N, CA, C and O of each residue as an XYZ file, in Angstrom:
868
protein
N       0.903     -1.445      0.260
C      -0.065      0.229     -0.189
C       0.882      1.564     -0.092
O       1.698      1.928      0.755
N       0.575      1.947     -0.918
C       1.668      3.357     -0.452
C       1.260      4.475      0.527
O       0.142      4.410      1.039
N       1.886      5.246      0.750
C       1.908      5.890      1.652
C       1.507      7.055      1.416
O       1.757      7.427      0.269
N       0.849      7.956      2.214
C       0.171      9.231      2.108
C       1.602     10.154      1.607
O       2.633     10.007      2.263
N       1.581     11.180      0.310
C       2.543     11.724     -0.002
C       2.261     12.714      1.300
O       1.193     12.653      1.909
N       3.481     13.767      1.723
C       3.707     14.535      2.743
C       4.895     15.344      1.853
O       5.727     14.867      1.081
N       4.690     16.582      2.202
C       5.722     17.531      2.613
C       6.084     18.633      3.792
O       5.504     19.058      4.791
N       7.291     18.857      3.173
C       8.188     19.280      4.454
C       7.816     20.866      4.939
O       8.334     21.885      4.482
N       6.936     20.802      5.831
C       6.268     21.732      6.239
C       4.995     21.739      5.752
O       4.461     22.822      5.510
N       4.431     20.732      5.572
C       2.926     20.286      5.467
C       2.162     19.172      6.183
O       1.039     18.673      6.109
N       3.421     18.983      7.008
C       3.043     17.418      7.932
C       1.609     17.728      8.295
O       1.362     18.908      8.544
N       0.416     16.657      8.379
C      -1.023     16.421      7.917
C      -1.740     16.449      7.419
O      -2.860     16.165      7.844
N      -1.466     16.834      6.160
C      -1.981     17.188      4.427
C      -1.864     15.816      3.761
O      -0.885     15.527      3.074
N      -3.100     14.797      4.024
C      -3.180     14.134      2.578
C      -3.582     14.660      0.866
O      -4.625     14.940      0.274
N      -1.790     14.587      0.427
C      -2.353     14.875     -1.002
C      -3.427     13.796     -1.500
O      -4.497     14.105     -2.023
N      -2.842     12.033     -1.186
C      -3.914     12.002     -2.388
C      -5.018     11.825     -2.040
O      -5.739     11.368     -2.926
N      -5.499     12.004     -1.055
C      -7.239     12.437     -1.387
C      -7.388     13.764     -2.114
O      -8.329     14.006     -2.869
N      -5.974     14.972     -1.718
C      -6.284     15.758     -2.503
C      -6.545     15.726     -3.777
O      -7.550     16.201     -4.306
N      -4.981     14.748     -4.718
C      -4.835     14.574     -5.747
C      -6.629     14.097     -6.395
O      -7.493     14.667     -7.060
N      -6.544     13.356     -6.027
C      -8.018     12.238     -6.173
C      -9.604     13.329     -5.938
O     -10.666     13.060     -6.497
N      -9.479     14.076     -5.359
C     -10.504     14.833     -5.310
C     -10.867     15.635     -6.775
O     -12.029     15.998     -6.955
N      -9.752     15.916     -7.890
C      -9.071     17.190     -8.129
C      -9.190     16.214     -9.884
O      -9.368     16.723    -10.991
N      -9.013     14.723     -9.536
C      -8.894     14.442    -10.631
C     -10.472     14.019    -10.492
O     -10.972     13.562    -11.520
N     -11.318     14.122     -9.324
C     -12.470     13.746    -10.282
C     -13.283     14.835    -10.645
O     -14.287     14.702    -11.344
N     -12.930     15.786    -10.244
C     -13.151     16.846    -11.146
C     -13.366     17.385    -12.203
O     -14.216     18.175    -12.613
N     -12.582     16.925    -12.584
C     -11.581     17.123    -14.042
C     -12.099     16.367    -14.611
O     -12.464     16.702    -15.738
N     -12.384     15.046    -14.171
C     -13.431     14.324    -15.392
C     -14.699     14.319    -15.241
O     -15.380     13.441    -15.771
N     -15.312     15.431    -14.391
C     -16.668     15.643    -14.892
C     -17.120     15.319    -15.955
O     -17.549     14.252    -16.396
N     -16.991     16.421    -16.404
C     -17.522     16.577    -17.938
C     -17.506     15.135    -18.601
O     -18.400     14.653    -19.297
N     -16.387     14.590    -18.264
C     -16.442     12.953    -19.362
C     -17.603     11.451    -18.767
O     -18.097     10.456    -19.298
N     -17.594     12.147    -17.254
C     -18.758     11.550    -16.715
C     -19.892     11.895    -17.036
O     -20.622     10.920    -17.211
N     -20.528     13.162    -17.245
C     -21.717     13.394    -17.904
C     -21.869     13.144    -19.204
O     -22.991     12.949    -19.671
N     -20.623     13.115    -20.048
C     -21.037     13.206    -20.874
C     -21.398     11.369    -21.502
O     -22.239     11.023    -22.331
N     -20.749     10.805    -20.994
C     -20.870      9.187    -21.319
C     -22.435      8.953    -20.130
O     -22.969      7.850    -20.251
N     -22.985      9.774    -19.246
C     -24.162      9.454    -18.741
C     -25.128      9.884    -20.133
O     -26.071      9.135    -20.390
N     -24.927     10.881    -20.869
C     -25.907     11.371    -21.539
C     -26.140     10.626    -23.050
O     -27.079     10.653    -23.846
N     -24.716      9.894    -23.048
C     -24.860      8.859    -23.777
C     -25.512      7.217    -24.118
O     -25.834      6.453    -25.028
N     -25.394      7.404    -22.238
C     -25.903      6.146    -22.039
C     -27.792      6.395    -22.217
O     -28.590      5.656    -22.794
N     -28.034      7.606    -21.541
C     -29.351      7.951    -22.233
C     -30.318      8.117    -23.411
O     -31.506      7.985    -23.704
N     -28.741      8.603    -24.090
C     -29.506      8.936    -25.792
C     -29.605      7.075    -26.222
O     -30.648      6.729    -26.779
N     -28.732      6.182    -26.000
C     -28.525      4.780    -25.888
C     -30.486      4.342    -26.106
O     -31.241      4.124    -27.053
N     -30.607      4.418    -24.349
C     -32.184      3.622    -24.242
C     -32.973      4.466    -24.522
O     -34.104      3.989    -24.432
N     -32.987      5.501    -24.825
C     -33.956      6.030    -25.742
C     -34.164      5.826    -26.931
O     -35.239      5.407    -27.361
N     -32.786      6.194    -27.897
C     -32.482      5.229    -29.447
C     -33.592      3.611    -29.260
O     -34.756      3.361    -29.575
N     -32.790      3.032    -28.776
C     -33.889      1.397    -28.060
C     -35.106      1.713    -27.984
O     -35.780      0.894    -28.609
N     -35.753      2.560    -27.487
C     -37.561      2.664    -27.216
C     -38.223      3.069    -28.072
O     -39.413      2.766    -28.163
N     -37.185      4.402    -29.495
C     -37.311      4.727    -30.261
C     -37.692      3.234    -31.728
O     -38.485      2.844    -32.586
N     -36.768      3.054    -31.242
C     -37.027      1.375    -32.461
C     -38.087      1.018    -31.810
O     -39.181      1.517    -32.076
N     -37.926      0.109    -30.869
C     -39.299     -0.177    -30.831
C     -40.437     -0.066    -30.571
O     -41.318     -0.920    -30.464
N     -40.460      1.511    -30.408
C     -42.071      2.365    -30.594
C     -42.280      2.440    -31.921
O     -43.454      2.772    -32.084
N     -41.556      2.253    -33.279
C     -41.370      2.194    -34.474
C     -41.765      1.140    -34.667
O     -42.927      1.338    -35.023
N     -41.554     -0.113    -34.678
C     -41.971     -1.059    -34.686
C     -43.789     -1.775    -34.478
O     -44.575     -2.421    -35.171
N     -43.753     -1.070    -32.878
C     -45.451     -1.242    -32.774
C     -46.202     -0.109    -33.414
O     -47.424     -0.194    -33.293
N     -45.558      1.354    -34.333
C     -46.368      2.135    -34.868
C     -46.973      1.333    -36.454
O     -47.970      1.423    -37.170
N     -45.595      0.490    -36.429
C     -45.705      0.196    -38.238
C     -46.692     -1.417    -37.746
O     -46.943     -1.969    -38.818
N     -47.008     -1.879    -37.111
C     -47.460     -3.190    -37.300
C     -49.150     -2.052    -36.847
O     -50.110     -2.311    -37.573
N     -49.335     -1.186    -35.992
C     -50.384     -0.573    -35.866
C     -50.456     -0.207    -36.975
O     -51.227     -0.931    -37.604
N     -49.736      1.122    -37.972
C     -50.392      1.222    -39.324
C     -50.869      0.243    -40.848
O     -51.354      0.626    -41.913
N     -50.504     -1.042    -40.397
C     -50.738     -2.277    -40.986
C     -52.179     -3.076    -40.870
O     -52.813     -3.579    -41.798
N     -52.574     -3.046    -39.220
C     -53.992     -3.361    -38.644
C     -55.321     -2.206    -39.388
O     -56.524     -2.348    -39.607
N     -54.302     -1.042    -39.601
C     -55.165      0.155    -39.700
C     -55.429      0.083    -41.466
O     -56.612      0.089    -41.808
N     -54.606      0.032    -42.329
C     -54.849     -0.477    -43.236
C     -56.198     -1.695    -44.284
O     -56.732     -1.747    -45.391
N     -56.140     -2.866    -42.272
C     -56.341     -3.603    -42.852
C     -57.804     -3.873    -42.939
O     -58.455     -4.593    -43.696
N     -58.273     -2.775    -41.544
C     -59.287     -1.814    -41.007
C     -59.882     -0.994    -42.412
O     -60.990     -0.463    -42.328
N     -59.281     -0.931    -43.411
C     -59.558      0.346    -44.354
C     -60.437     -0.574    -45.353
O     -61.294     -0.023    -46.044
N     -60.201     -2.193    -45.449
C     -60.352     -2.321    -46.747
C     -61.572     -3.329    -46.386
O     -61.794     -4.144    -45.490
N     -62.230     -2.874    -47.505
C     -64.349     -3.583    -47.234
C     -63.868     -5.016    -46.874
O     -63.971     -5.709    -45.862
N     -63.178     -5.231    -48.367
C     -63.222     -6.981    -48.594
C     -62.515     -8.289    -47.056
O     -62.414     -9.491    -46.806
N     -62.166     -6.699    -46.367
C     -61.393     -7.952    -45.089
C     -63.195     -8.130    -44.182
O     -63.443     -8.916    -43.267
N     -63.619     -7.698    -44.461
C     -65.134     -7.612    -43.745
C     -66.033     -8.979    -44.255
O     -66.765     -9.692    -43.569
N     -65.873     -9.027    -44.974
C     -66.777    -10.046    -46.419
C     -65.704    -11.323    -45.986
O     -66.039    -12.504    -45.892
N     -64.516    -10.845    -45.783
C     -64.387    -12.267    -46.389
C     -64.545    -13.665    -44.774
O     -64.741    -13.479    -43.573
N     -64.353    -14.845    -45.532
C     -64.925    -16.156    -44.454
C     -64.309    -16.783    -44.511
O     -63.766    -16.935    -45.605
N     -63.873    -17.727    -43.254
C     -62.592    -19.042    -43.474
C     -63.909    -19.444    -43.386
O     -65.044    -18.984    -43.264
N     -62.859    -21.268    -43.578
C     -63.933    -22.877    -44.182
C     -63.477    -23.754    -43.080
O     -62.402    -23.400    -42.596
N     -63.923    -24.620    -42.652
C     -63.596    -25.677    -42.026
C     -64.175    -27.264    -42.363
O     -65.318    -27.713    -42.271
N     -63.160    -27.781    -42.704
C     -64.366    -29.120    -42.629
C     -64.225    -30.152    -41.623
O     -63.118    -30.545    -41.253
N     -64.828    -30.400    -41.374
C     -64.211    -31.655    -39.797
C     -64.094    -32.805    -40.583
O     -64.627    -33.706    -39.935
N     -63.618    -33.303    -41.788
C     -63.615    -34.861    -42.047
C     -62.684    -33.885    -43.744
O     -63.463    -33.750    -44.688
N     -61.410    -33.399    -43.953
C     -61.434    -33.186    -45.024
C     -61.068    -34.462    -45.967
O     -60.548    -34.239    -47.060
N     -61.252    -35.378    -45.684
C     -60.914    -37.040    -46.542
C     -62.091    -37.654    -47.644
O     -62.085    -38.363    -48.650
N     -63.329    -36.760    -46.615
C     -64.806    -37.112    -47.033
C     -65.495    -36.151    -47.480
O     -66.539    -36.441    -48.065
N     -65.023    -34.393    -47.301
C     -65.599    -33.403    -47.826
C     -64.595    -32.324    -47.849
O     -64.121    -31.773    -46.856
N     -64.300    -32.060    -49.178
C     -63.279    -30.804    -48.958
C     -64.448    -29.507    -49.549
O     -65.371    -29.490    -50.363
N     -63.585    -28.168    -48.325
C     -64.253    -27.506    -48.854
C     -63.751    -26.202    -49.545
O     -62.531    -26.312    -49.666
N     -64.200    -24.975    -50.064
C     -64.119    -23.735    -50.100
C     -64.451    -22.315    -50.283
O     -65.005    -21.962    -51.324
N     -64.263    -21.774    -49.692
C     -65.351    -20.574    -50.125
C     -64.840    -19.587    -51.396
O     -63.759    -19.663    -51.980
N     -66.018    -18.575    -51.666
C     -65.933    -17.640    -53.008
C     -66.850    -16.335    -52.404
O     -67.377    -15.961    -51.356
N     -66.701    -16.001    -53.525
C     -66.984    -14.564    -53.477
C     -69.033    -14.740    -53.386
O     -69.693    -15.351    -54.227
N     -69.483    -14.182    -52.429
C     -71.210    -14.324    -51.961
C     -70.936    -15.702    -50.543
O     -71.833    -16.463    -50.181
N     -70.012    -15.701    -50.174
C     -69.704    -16.751    -49.542
C     -70.911    -16.721    -48.034
O     -70.599    -15.873    -47.198
N     -72.035    -17.470    -47.739
C     -73.311    -16.769    -46.439
C     -72.594    -17.853    -45.616
O     -72.484    -19.058    -45.839
N     -72.106    -17.050    -44.539
C     -71.542    -17.400    -43.398
C     -72.505    -18.013    -42.345
O     -73.262    -17.189    -41.832
N     -72.663    -19.670    -41.800
C     -72.991    -20.455    -41.344
C     -72.141    -21.446    -40.946
O     -70.925    -21.392    -40.763
N     -73.243    -22.759    -40.781
C     -72.546    -24.416    -40.298
C     -73.114    -25.247    -41.370
O     -74.342    -25.227    -41.459
N     -72.649    -25.760    -41.957
C     -73.703    -27.017    -42.804
C     -73.264    -28.358    -42.953
O     -72.388    -28.758    -43.720
N     -74.149    -29.218    -41.915
C     -74.448    -30.632    -42.627
C     -74.221    -30.985    -44.063
O     -74.931    -30.586    -44.986
N     -73.288    -31.682    -44.168
C     -73.013    -32.907    -45.369
C     -73.950    -33.876    -45.504
O     -73.162    -34.821    -45.543
N     -75.285    -34.507    -45.633
C     -75.806    -35.578    -45.925
C     -75.521    -36.184    -47.213
O     -75.821    -35.642    -48.277
N     -74.798    -37.590    -47.095
C     -74.461    -38.451    -48.307
C     -75.614    -39.217    -48.568
O     -75.823    -40.191    -47.845
N     -76.478    -38.915    -49.573
C     -77.617    -39.967    -49.668
C     -77.562    -40.963    -50.883
O     -78.566    -41.566    -51.261
N     -76.217    -41.111    -51.524
C     -75.968    -42.313    -52.742
C     -74.154    -41.595    -52.933
O     -73.722    -40.475    -53.202
N     -73.387    -43.191    -52.566
C     -72.278    -43.048    -53.029
C     -71.809    -43.693    -54.826
O     -72.299    -44.408    -55.700
N     -70.897    -43.092    -54.646
C     -69.890    -43.478    -56.474
C     -70.745    -44.559    -56.562
O     -71.277    -45.201    -55.657
N     -70.803    -44.663    -57.563
C     -70.999    -46.603    -58.127
C     -70.577    -46.842    -58.995
O     -70.914    -45.878    -59.682
N     -69.645    -47.872    -60.016
C     -69.439    -48.470    -60.903
C     -69.585    -48.156    -62.177
O     -70.539    -47.388    -62.051
N     -69.347    -48.170    -63.375
C     -70.087    -47.987    -64.119
C     -70.454    -49.539    -64.368
O     -69.603    -50.363    -64.032
N     -71.836    -50.057    -65.016
C     -71.833    -51.429    -65.109
C     -73.286    -51.214    -66.951
O     -74.500    -51.086    -67.106
N     -72.310    -51.287    -67.650
C     -73.298    -51.596    -69.110
C     -73.505    -53.479    -69.618
O     -72.652    -54.181    -70.161
N     -74.996    -53.893    -69.180
C     -74.502    -54.647    -70.096
C     -75.438    -55.045    -71.634
O     -76.048    -54.186    -72.270
N     -75.383    -56.307    -71.964
C     -75.224    -56.469    -73.413
C     -76.947    -55.902    -73.998
O     -77.806    -55.946    -73.117
N     -77.304    -55.517    -75.081
C     -78.545    -55.352    -75.532
C     -78.914    -57.209    -76.144
O     -79.973    -57.659    -76.582
N     -77.805    -57.792    -75.968
C     -78.108    -58.461    -77.238
C     -77.655    -59.783    -76.153
O     -76.755    -59.944    -75.329
N     -79.182    -60.869    -76.818
C     -79.328    -61.873    -75.143
C     -78.739    -63.573    -76.163
O     -78.932    -63.874    -77.341
N     -78.037    -64.298    -75.090
C     -77.578    -65.616    -75.478
C     -78.459    -66.474    -75.088
O     -79.381    -66.071    -74.379
N     -78.357    -68.266    -75.571
C     -79.241    -68.759    -74.962
C     -78.709    -69.950    -73.918
O     -79.262    -70.655    -73.074
N     -77.258    -69.795    -74.451
C     -76.133    -70.070    -73.212
C     -75.282    -69.684    -73.231
O     -74.994    -68.829    -74.069
N     -74.095    -70.284    -71.947
C     -72.734    -69.426    -72.320
C     -71.918    -69.783    -73.194
O     -71.024    -69.036    -73.592
N     -72.081    -70.844    -73.577
C     -71.779    -71.601    -74.806
C     -71.853    -71.231    -76.326
O     -71.071    -71.624    -77.191
N     -73.179    -70.217    -76.535
C     -73.089    -69.499    -77.616
C     -72.048    -68.961    -78.441
O     -71.183    -68.283    -77.888
N     -71.989    -69.174    -79.798
C     -70.928    -68.400    -80.031
C     -71.291    -66.956    -80.482
O     -72.275    -66.844    -81.214
N     -70.386    -65.485    -80.011
C     -71.417    -64.426    -80.342
C     -70.380    -63.913    -81.400
O     -70.848    -62.917    -81.953
N     -68.674    -64.358    -82.056
C     -68.174    -63.766    -82.641
C     -67.388    -64.679    -83.220
O     -67.123    -65.641    -82.499
N     -66.748    -64.681    -84.726
C     -65.798    -65.401    -84.414
C     -64.263    -64.684    -85.032
O     -63.137    -65.175    -85.108
N     -64.881    -63.083    -85.485
C     -63.227    -62.162    -86.115
C     -63.856    -60.733    -84.982
O     -64.839    -60.556    -84.262
N     -62.475    -59.853    -85.420
C     -62.971    -58.247    -85.062
C     -62.259    -57.712    -83.530
O     -61.312    -58.215    -82.925
N     -63.002    -56.645    -83.213
C     -62.339    -56.192    -82.113
C     -62.991    -55.617    -81.155
O     -64.031    -55.277    -81.719
N     -63.088    -55.176    -79.723
C     -64.009    -54.416    -79.270
C     -62.693    -54.251    -77.878
O     -62.041    -54.875    -77.041
N     -63.004    -52.756    -78.526
C     -62.533    -51.994    -77.748
C     -63.170    -51.126    -76.837
O     -64.323    -50.714    -76.962
N     -62.184    -50.788    -75.673
C     -62.469    -50.863    -74.031
C     -62.577    -49.563    -74.001
O     -63.323    -49.509    -74.979
N     -62.439    -48.317    -73.655
C     -61.850    -46.982    -73.234
C     -62.265    -46.532    -72.235
O     -63.471    -46.295    -72.170
N     -61.524    -46.295    -71.262
C     -61.333    -46.036    -70.127
C     -61.367    -43.985    -69.782
O     -60.162    -43.947    -69.532
N     -61.661    -42.999    -69.673
C     -62.187    -41.432    -69.043
C     -60.748    -41.352    -68.904
O     -60.036    -41.978    -68.119
N     -60.396    -40.440    -69.831
C     -59.265    -40.110    -69.471
C     -57.788    -40.771    -70.060
O     -56.774    -40.074    -70.065
N     -57.775    -42.568    -70.689
C     -57.142    -43.651    -70.716
C     -56.798    -44.164    -72.085
O     -57.656    -43.905    -72.928
N     -56.020    -44.658    -72.399
C     -55.928    -45.405    -73.255
C     -56.722    -46.709    -74.221
O     -56.843    -47.868    -73.824
N     -57.162    -46.226    -75.439
C     -58.424    -48.376    -75.383
C     -57.641    -48.928    -75.527
O     -56.497    -48.756    -75.949
N     -58.354    -49.906    -75.075
C     -57.776    -51.630    -74.577
C     -58.047    -52.233    -75.144
O     -59.013    -52.730    -74.565
N     -57.849    -53.128    -76.833
C     -58.464    -53.657    -77.843
C     -58.676    -54.968    -77.192
O     -58.045    -55.210    -76.163
N     -59.343    -55.675    -77.589
C     -59.802    -57.359    -77.006
C     -60.287    -57.837    -78.989
O     -61.039    -57.403    -79.862
N     -59.435    -58.780    -78.844
C     -59.458    -59.089    -80.945
C     -59.784    -60.808    -81.066
O     -59.661    -61.794    -80.339
N     -60.250    -60.512    -82.390
C     -60.764    -62.334    -82.090
C     -61.021    -62.553    -82.812
O     -61.878    -61.976    -83.480
N     -60.092    -64.051    -83.245
C     -59.374    -64.393    -84.384
C     -60.276    -65.894    -84.633
O     -59.573    -66.737    -85.190
N     -61.501    -66.304    -84.362
C     -61.990    -67.213    -84.475
C     -63.255    -67.960    -83.350
O     -63.324    -67.758    -82.138
N     -63.808    -68.495    -83.853
C     -65.249    -68.348    -83.142
C     -65.133    -69.087    -81.715
O     -64.752    -70.222    -81.427
N     -65.698    -67.804    -80.771
C     -65.932    -67.458    -79.164
C     -67.305    -67.059    -78.968
O     -68.201    -66.491    -79.593
N     -67.122    -67.534    -77.962
C     -68.761    -68.518    -76.658
C     -68.779    -67.250    -76.526
O     -68.270    -66.428    -77.287
N     -69.672    -66.956    -75.048
C     -70.321    -65.851    -75.011
C     -69.035    -65.710    -73.599
O     -68.532    -64.628    -73.297
N     -68.667    -67.138    -72.840
C     -68.358    -67.653    -71.779
C     -66.503    -67.284    -71.880
O     -65.809    -66.825    -70.973
N     -65.984    -67.738    -73.541
C     -64.770    -67.027    -73.601
C     -64.462    -66.016    -74.113
O     -63.307    -65.619    -74.263
N     -65.466    -65.462    -74.451
C     -65.281    -63.627    -74.904
C     -65.946    -62.424    -73.121
O     -66.327    -61.256    -73.192
N     -65.877    -63.065    -72.135
C     -65.930    -62.654    -71.113
C     -64.405    -62.747    -70.529
O     -63.692    -61.881    -70.022
N     -64.166    -64.223    -70.814
C     -62.724    -64.820    -70.103
C     -61.272    -63.454    -70.722
O     -60.373    -62.844    -70.144
N     -61.762    -63.527    -72.104
C     -60.887    -62.613    -73.065
C     -60.752    -61.343    -72.326
O     -59.615    -60.903    -72.154
N     -62.056    -60.520    -71.740
C     -62.358    -59.279    -71.685
C     -60.974    -59.156    -70.384
O     -59.878    -58.610    -70.510
N     -61.535    -59.867    -69.209
C     -60.904    -60.562    -68.336
C     -59.587    -60.315    -68.227
O     -58.994    -59.506    -67.514
N     -59.112    -61.260    -69.171
C     -57.474    -61.296    -69.029
C     -56.493    -60.337    -70.239
O     -55.359    -60.494    -70.693
N     -58.049    -58.853    -70.565
C     -56.629    -57.896    -70.784
C     -56.243    -57.466    -69.992
O     -56.693    -57.298    -68.858
N     -54.845    -57.066    -70.685
C     -53.757    -56.359    -69.736
C     -54.652    -54.317    -69.701
O     -54.912    -53.686    -70.726
N     -54.828    -53.950    -68.667
C     -54.793    -52.931    -68.172
C     -56.464    -52.621    -68.613
O     -56.872    -51.567    -69.100
N     -57.427    -54.047    -68.244
C     -58.355    -53.280    -68.957
C     -59.278    -52.683    -67.536
O     -59.280    -53.027    -66.354
N     -60.059    -51.587    -68.343
C     -60.228    -50.966    -67.233
C     -62.112    -51.262    -67.274
O     -62.883    -50.307    -67.371
N     -62.577    -52.621    -67.189
C     -64.011    -53.599    -67.104
C     -63.091    -54.520    -66.134
O     -61.932    -54.868    -65.912
N     -64.754    -54.700    -65.619
C     -64.768    -57.119    -65.524
C     -65.532    -57.434    -66.298
O     -66.703    -57.109    -66.102
N     -65.245    -58.048    -67.257
C     -66.862    -58.989    -67.548
C     -67.701    -60.298    -66.759
O     -67.032    -61.103    -66.111
N     -68.577    -60.388    -66.819
C     -69.289    -61.404    -66.058
C     -70.816    -61.366    -66.660
O     -71.571    -60.417    -66.871
N     -71.007    -63.147    -66.900
C     -72.278    -63.892    -67.696
C     -73.253    -63.187    -66.534
O     -72.914    -63.164    -65.351
N     -74.942    -62.417    -67.191
C     -75.501    -62.832    -66.196
C     -77.133    -62.909    -67.022
O     -77.663    -62.267    -67.928
N     -77.642    -64.342    -65.932
C     -78.542    -65.021    -66.235
C     -80.077    -63.993    -65.907
O     -80.635    -64.031    -64.810
N     -80.694    -62.922    -67.336
C     -81.665    -62.390    -66.782
C     -82.953    -62.627    -67.221
O     -83.944    -61.924    -67.419
N     -82.700    -63.723    -67.314
C     -84.254    -64.697    -67.266
C     -83.959    -66.445    -67.483
O     -82.884    -66.969    -67.777
N     -84.845    -66.895    -67.316
C     -84.167    -68.269    -67.821
C     -84.109    -68.498    -69.421
O     -85.041    -68.166    -70.154
N     -83.070    -69.024    -69.827
C     -82.436    -68.905    -71.345
C     -82.014    -68.034    -71.765
O     -82.177    -68.047    -72.985
N     -81.109    -66.520    -71.159
C     -81.615    -65.406    -71.909
C     -80.156    -64.989    -70.610
O     -80.377    -64.810    -69.412
N     -79.078    -64.934    -71.108
C     -78.109    -64.527    -70.467
C     -76.960    -62.986    -71.707
O     -76.556    -62.761    -72.848
N     -77.005    -62.384    -70.199
C     -75.907    -60.996    -70.998
C     -74.319    -60.863    -70.923
O     -73.423    -61.457    -70.322
N     -74.373    -60.137    -71.535
C     -72.756    -59.530    -70.727
C     -72.660    -58.712    -70.444
O     -72.922    -57.714    -71.116
N     -72.139    -58.720    -69.046
C     -72.352    -57.058    -68.491
C     -70.588    -57.166    -68.206
O     -69.713    -57.933    -67.804
N     -70.836    -55.716    -68.771
C     -69.191    -54.590    -68.640
C     -69.156    -54.497    -66.990
O     -70.127    -55.117    -66.556
N     -68.447    -53.992    -66.043
C     -68.560    -53.433    -64.756
C     -67.179    -52.948    -64.610
O     -66.220    -53.720    -64.616
N     -67.028    -51.143    -64.425
C     -65.711    -50.355    -63.697
C     -65.442    -50.950    -62.758
O     -66.090    -51.497    -61.865
N     -63.833    -50.758    -63.122
C     -63.106    -51.564    -61.926
C     -62.955    -49.826    -61.404
O     -61.844    -49.387    -61.700
N     -63.515    -49.192    -60.967
C     -63.263    -48.176    -60.337
C     -64.655    -47.299    -59.998
O     -65.255    -46.875    -60.985
N     -65.428    -46.880    -58.162
C     -66.347    -46.196    -58.955
C     -65.817    -44.083    -59.107
O     -64.865    -43.356    -58.823
N     -67.530    -43.954    -59.880
C     -67.493    -42.601    -59.927
C     -67.283    -42.066    -61.856
O     -67.297    -42.986    -62.673
N     -67.173    -41.150    -62.182
C     -66.813    -40.106    -63.568
C     -65.634    -40.719    -64.795
O     -65.548    -41.035    -65.982
N     -64.719    -40.596    -63.325
C     -63.136    -40.675    -63.308
C     -63.136    -42.380    -63.913
O     -62.242    -42.448    -64.756
N     -63.587    -43.254    -63.811
C     -64.067    -44.590    -64.030
C     -65.016    -45.175    -65.578
O     -65.030    -46.118    -66.370
N     -65.511    -44.257    -65.382
C     -66.515    -44.737    -66.581
C     -65.797    -44.393    -68.189
O     -65.257    -43.381    -68.634
N     -66.075    -45.709    -68.769
C     -65.789    -46.374    -69.991
C     -67.139    -46.143    -71.035
O     -68.296    -45.791    -70.802
N     -66.230    -46.612    -72.630
C     -67.184    -45.897    -73.859
C     -66.466    -48.117    -74.315
O     -65.563    -48.933    -74.135
N     -67.465    -47.937    -74.788
C     -67.154    -49.561    -75.849
C     -67.413    -49.708    -77.607
O     -68.477    -49.251    -78.025
N     -66.826    -50.090    -78.220
C     -66.770    -49.950    -79.275
C     -66.795    -51.353    -79.997
O     -65.814    -52.074    -79.814
N     -67.840    -51.823    -80.817
C     -67.556    -53.436    -81.360
C     -67.352    -52.536    -82.890
O     -67.649    -51.491    -83.469
N     -66.285    -54.396    -83.068
C     -66.540    -54.563    -85.079
C     -66.233    -55.449    -85.217
O     -65.445    -55.726    -86.121
N     -66.905    -56.673    -84.044
C     -67.257    -58.235    -84.337
C     -67.762    -58.620    -84.990
O     -68.903    -58.165    -85.071
N     -67.446    -59.559    -85.820
C     -68.501    -59.837    -86.661
C     -68.505    -61.586    -87.024
O     -67.377    -62.079    -87.018
N     -69.487    -62.404    -87.288
C     -69.724    -63.221    -87.109
C     -70.529    -64.184    -85.698
O     -70.999    -63.360    -84.913
N     -70.721    -65.273    -85.338
C     -71.730    -65.596    -84.816
C     -73.131    -64.942    -83.981
O     -73.916    -64.295    -84.674
N     -73.368    -65.078    -82.828
C     -74.921    -63.515    -83.042
C     -74.460    -62.816    -83.029
O     -74.699    -62.164    -84.045
N     -73.781    -62.369    -82.431
C     -73.018    -60.779    -82.678
C     -72.827    -60.321    -81.462
O     -72.970    -61.254    -80.671
N     -72.499    -59.049    -80.774
C     -72.677    -58.207    -79.547
C     -72.869    -56.603    -80.032
O     -72.259    -55.949    -80.877
N     -74.100    -56.218    -79.035
C     -74.653    -55.193    -79.297
C     -74.714    -54.289    -77.253
O     -74.791    -54.706    -76.098
N     -74.625    -53.061    -77.897
C     -74.467    -52.591    -76.094
C     -75.698    -51.605    -76.818
O     -76.229    -51.620    -77.929
N     -75.900    -50.541    -75.303
C     -77.580    -49.304    -76.158
C     -76.162    -48.228    -76.371
O     -75.045    -48.094    -75.870
N     -76.931    -47.644    -77.352
C     -76.056    -46.537    -78.068
C     -77.700    -45.168    -78.659
O     -78.585    -45.079    -79.510
N     -77.249    -44.563    -77.691
C     -78.417    -43.494    -77.855
C     -78.496    -43.070    -78.730
O     -79.505    -43.166    -79.429
N     -76.934    -42.102    -79.203
C     -76.967    -41.433    -80.170
C     -76.188    -42.393    -81.752
O     -75.424    -42.006    -82.636
N     -76.539    -43.096    -81.611
C     -75.975    -43.884    -82.750
C     -74.776    -43.256    -83.809
O     -74.948    -42.695    -84.891
N     -73.979    -43.447    -83.359
C     -72.687    -42.775    -83.053
C     -72.005    -44.122    -82.959
O     -71.055    -43.852    -83.693
N     -71.796    -45.367    -82.595
C     -71.068    -47.089    -82.506
C     -70.592    -46.928    -81.764
O     -69.711    -47.777    -81.630
N     -70.607    -46.129    -80.917
C     -69.657    -46.175    -79.709
C     -71.048    -46.069    -78.682
O     -72.044    -45.378    -78.898
N     -70.824    -46.876    -77.625
C     -71.772    -46.945    -76.360
C     -71.181    -46.327    -74.936
O     -69.956    -46.363    -74.815
N     -71.761    -45.906    -74.127
C     -71.388    -45.164    -73.197
C     -70.944    -44.024    -72.972
O     -70.131    -43.668    -72.118
N     -71.600    -43.305    -73.919
C     -71.009    -41.828    -74.664
C     -71.753    -40.984    -74.165
O     -71.242    -39.921    -73.810
N     -73.124    -41.191    -73.993
C     -74.202    -40.118    -73.919
C     -74.540    -40.738    -72.555
O     -74.229    -41.760    -71.944
N     -75.386    -39.565    -72.334
C     -76.321    -39.375    -70.977
C     -76.606    -40.932    -70.752
O     -77.299    -41.302    -69.804
């Protein structure tokens, strides 16, 4: 520890304390500046926070000034896997229940031609073309006498066929070829076009007489 500075003839005077007092006095302006700097920095931070809040307020005010914001509604579905929902202009606010009265079914088309037995020859040549909605045509080509049962099997064996063929007895001694879509709904709808010849023949309903069945209501 340093000893107090004393001068001859001035014993008892603490020059260290005196020097410290002088230094404190001399540093007073610097201390004031540093204090002011701290105050300014604090104010600057506060002004930045205020600017952010004012920006948020301005954005909210702009939203309040847009009439469309008061007309918009949001929509939710309790089961999005079953019912998808969206909003549009004129949407009425409320809660709605969706009641399903009928599920989508697979298209089923029966031949208008009938056969006395499943072993009856339907055709001996030509092509039966099946086309699914949005899909490529699938052709079943015959090259010999083909019975009703054999035709159904050929359709079912065709690669990527959009239908399954079955034989239905509509009445005693009367059989029909029935083609059923492999999936349900309009996306699985299919059309039938036949150029089969020979045998008893194969026909399907053709309301618009364009040679294609299943392309009209």
